[in-house]
C-alpha positions as CSV (number, residue, x, y, z in Angstrom):
1,X,121.4,82.0,-52.5
2,X,122.0,78.7,-50.8
3,X,122.3,80.3,-47.4
4,X,118.7,81.8,-48.0
5,X,117.4,78.3,-48.9
6,X,119.0,76.7,-46.0
7,X,117.5,79.2,-43.6
8,X,114.0,78.7,-45.4
9,X,114.4,74.8,-45.0
10,X,115.3,75.2,-41.5
11,X,112.1,77.4,-40.7
12,X,109.9,74.9,-42.5
13,X,111.3,72.0,-40.4
14,X,111.0,74.0,-37.2
15,X,107.4,74.7,-37.9
16,X,106.8,71.2,-38.7
17,X,108.2,70.1,-35.5
18,X,105.5,72.2,-33.7
19,X,102.8,70.2,-35.4
20,X,101.6,67.0,-33.3
21,X,102.9,63.9,-35.2
22,X,99.5,62.3,-34.8
23,X,97.6,64.9,-37.0
24,X,96.8,63.5,-40.6
25,X,96.5,65.5,-43.6
26,X,92.5,65.3,-43.3
27,X,92.7,66.9,-40.0
28,X,94.9,69.8,-41.3
29,X,92.6,70.5,-44.3
30,X,90.7,73.9,-44.0
31,X,87.1,73.6,-42.8
32,X,84.1,75.6,-44.3
33,X,83.7,79.0,-42.6
34,X,80.3,77.9,-41.4
35,X,79.3,74.6,-40.1
36,X,76.9,72.5,-42.3
37,X,74.1,71.2,-40.5
38,X,72.1,69.0,-43.0
39,X,68.5,69.3,-42.6
40,X,66.5,66.2,-41.6
41,X,64.9,64.4,-44.6
42,X,61.5,65.2,-43.0
43,X,62.1,68.9,-43.1
44,X,59.4,70.8,-44.9
45,X,61.8,72.5,-47.3
46,X,63.7,69.4,-48.5
47,X,62.7,68.6,-52.2
48,X,62.1,70.2,-55.6
49,X,61.2,73.9,-56.1
50,X,60.2,75.5,-59.4
51,X,59.5,78.6,-61.0
52,X,55.9,79.0,-62.5
53,X,57.2,78.4,-65.9
54,X,59.5,75.3,-64.7
55,X,62.7,76.9,-66.2
56,X,64.5,77.3,-62.8
57,X,64.4,74.0,-60.6
58,X,65.9,73.9,-57.2
59,X,66.5,70.5,-55.7
60,X,67.0,70.7,-51.9
61,X,68.7,67.5,-51.1
62,X,68.4,66.1,-47.5
63,X,72.2,65.8,-47.3
64,X,72.5,69.8,-47.3
65,X,73.3,70.0,-51.0
66,X,71.4,71.4,-53.8
67,X,71.2,71.0,-57.3
68,X,69.8,73.7,-59.6
69,X,68.8,73.2,-63.3
70,X,68.0,76.0,-65.8
71,X,66.0,75.4,-68.8
72,X,67.7,72.4,-70.6
73,X,70.7,72.6,-68.5
74,X,70.7,70.1,-65.5
75,X,73.0,70.7,-62.8
76,X,73.9,74.2,-63.9
77,X,74.8,75.1,-60.3
78,X,75.6,72.6,-57.4
79,X,76.6,73.5,-53.7
80,X,75.6,73.3,-50.2
81,X,72.6,75.2,-48.5
82,X,71.6,75.8,-44.9
83,X,68.1,76.6,-43.8
84,X,67.7,78.6,-40.3
85,X,64.1,79.3,-39.7
86,X,62.4,80.5,-42.9
87,X,65.8,81.8,-44.5
88,X,68.1,79.9,-47.0
89,X,71.7,80.5,-47.6
90,X,73.4,78.9,-50.7
91,X,77.1,78.4,-51.3
92,X,77.9,77.4,-54.8
93,X,80.7,75.1,-55.4
94,X,82.4,77.8,-57.5
95,X,82.3,80.4,-54.5
96,X,79.0,82.2,-55.6
97,X,76.7,82.8,-52.5
98,X,73.0,83.5,-52.7
99,X,70.1,83.4,-50.3
100,X,66.2,83.4,-50.0
101,X,63.2,83.5,-47.8
102,X,60.3,80.9,-47.6
103,X,57.2,83.1,-47.4
104,X,53.6,81.5,-47.2
105,X,54.9,78.2,-48.8
106,X,56.8,79.8,-51.6
107,X,60.6,80.4,-52.1
108,X,61.7,83.9,-52.8
109,X,65.2,83.9,-54.3
110,X,67.1,86.3,-56.4
111,X,63.9,88.0,-57.6
112,X,62.4,84.8,-58.5
113,X,59.6,82.9,-56.9
114,X,59.7,79.1,-56.6
115,X,56.9,76.8,-55.7
116,X,57.1,73.4,-54.2
117,X,56.7,70.7,-56.6
118,X,54.9,67.8,-55.3
């Protein structure tokens, strides 16, 4: 058993020797699968989007993050989003993904229609 442990430790050390010494932990942290390009503050889709009854509220923040409220539950879902043309992709912090389309000034998302709140 000690022999196996020694071989394992040697393999780890050999692998560590292959890494550049100047690389910090932050540089070794896995990056998101897709690059996040935060929208400009003046992007027309940044802001609050709500269903007609006001139950669902998506706040698209200028830093590429969103905060979704449902009824009395504020911040029910949070994550990042990216807009390409009229298409929006959501990546919830829990790993859930969704998407939607902006059509004629309204957001179609998950069977819901959300309107821009001024």
